[in-house]
C-alpha positions, 0 to 999 in steps of 0.5 A: 541546499533545499528545504522541502515541506511534505504534507504526508498521507491521508491515514496516520498523517504526519508532516515533515520538513526536510533540509537536503543539506541535513537529510539525516535530521528531518523535522517531524510534526506529531502524528495527527491521525486520519484526515477524515477527522476535522480535528486532524486537519486542524492540527496538521495545519498547526503543525505545518505552520510550526514547521515553517516557523522553524524553517524561518518561513523559507521553503523551496517546494511543498510535497503532497500525495497524488490524490486531489481530494485529500486535505493535505493536498489542498493545504499543500497547493494553498501553501505553494501560492502563499510562498511561491514555490513549486508543488510536487505530487508524489505517488503514494507507493513511490513515497513509501519506497523513497522513505526507506531510501531517505532514512538509509541515505540511499542514492542508487536505484533499487527495486521496491516492494510497496505493500499496503491498504490503498494509494492512488496510482498513476493510472487513477486506480487504487494500488497497494501490492506493488513492485517498483523500480525507483531511481530518485524522482522516477519510478517504474511499476514493474509488477503488482498483485491481481486486482480484486474488486472493492464492492461498495468502494471504501466500505469494502476495506472495513468489511472483509466479507465483501472482500471474500465475495470479490475473491469469489468473483476473481475465481469465477465463482460469483454465482456462489456468493449469495449461497456462501455468504448468506449464513454470515451476513444475511440473504439480502446483503449477500444477494445485493453484493452478488448482483453488484459484482455481477454488474460491475456496480460500484466495484472499483479495482485494487491491487492492494495487499491489505485487501488480499489479507481481508479477502483471506480472513473473510474466506476463513471466517476470521473476520466479517466486519472490522472494529479497528484498522487491520483487525482482519489482517492481525487475526489472519497473522495470529492464526498463521503464527499458531500453525507455524510455531508447531509446523513447517509448511512447504509452499507450492509454486503451483499456487501462484502465477505471474502473467506476461504483464507482471500481474501476480496472480494468487487465484490458484492459492484461493482455489486449491486452499482458502475457498474450501477450507472447513472454517469450523476446523480451527486447525485447518483455518490456521494452516490455510492462514499460514499458507497464505502468508508464505505463498503471498511472500514467495510469489512476490519475491519470485517476481522481484527476483526475476525483475532484479535480474532484468534490471541488474539490481541487487537492492530491494526496499520494503515499504508499506503498512503490510510490513508490520506483519512479522511472518510476511516480513521475515519470509520476504527478507529470507527469500530475498537473501536466499537469492543474494538480494539485499533487503532494505526494511524500515529501521527506526522510521515507521514503514507505514503511512506515518513515515510517508512524508519523509519519502515525499520530501525526498522525491521532491528534493530529486525533482528540484535537482532535475529542474522540473518547473511548477508547470511540468509538475502540474501537467504530471499531476493532472495526468496522474489523477484524471480518473481519481474520482472513480478510483477511490 
């Protein structure tokens, strides 16, 4: 038996206490919100103390995200010193898939589709469109979306016009950014961003599916700047739903490619459909939004199905906030089922970051079973985050 405290994610933070002898009944804190808010940090610390009290102040490990700068990571490392237990750093997307497995009591290796906005990867870059092979404490990255630039860093996640510019750059159209986007954001802003992308200034890379949604929404004129989280993705889904309610759509296999290294490349879709859509024509925008959803789903599934054959696996866990998108989720489940694979979406647990702590605790439980010591875990964490300062 082991009791593991998990400190959760940075966004929509919630902490979790998992007793491996009673894995069906984890203890949860409230959802605190984003840890960029000092009040959320205070309430997280209070919740952790409450969970510790419920555990009789006895825990066997503390799990946390790989990112070294999160308050939740700092809190976890302080707790391990106070309680003399190991710290287990868990990669964000590994935790998303693990949360699905923990909820279901799953014990066998699976493939996982982890689709969200951001999480620090083991290479120090920002991940979020991942195909993983997960086996307890171990995972292997077996595919991912083609990286896009994040011009301006984190601000790009709030301003889809920047991701539209990144998509143009990815397609070799950097020189068109100022001309295309000046009417939207002004000549100076568009010119500055074009220069940043041309020179690679403050433009870290991300594989995040959420940023691909932002890029599509920006290219289609559905969102310039977001007033709330996922506003662009919601607008894109609504446009796609309008089209699909009245039409069927045949996806073109030529609209994506997979490189030998496992990069899922949607640039053919951008070039064939999204970049040159007449954004003053609502019907054309809705059709393009629908084509984006179905093509993204089919491209991810095609690679996942190929990996399932390679690794002789039949089960695919679906984790990450992008699975709140019904069109994407339904298409992925249907495509996997058509290929005789078993799709495992979240059940009652949130597929997003609010459910992440359960996955962290589940992975930490497997680490304890493996007998990895604190020193080995610290060495793993150092290796994982050595480029973190430039990644996010």
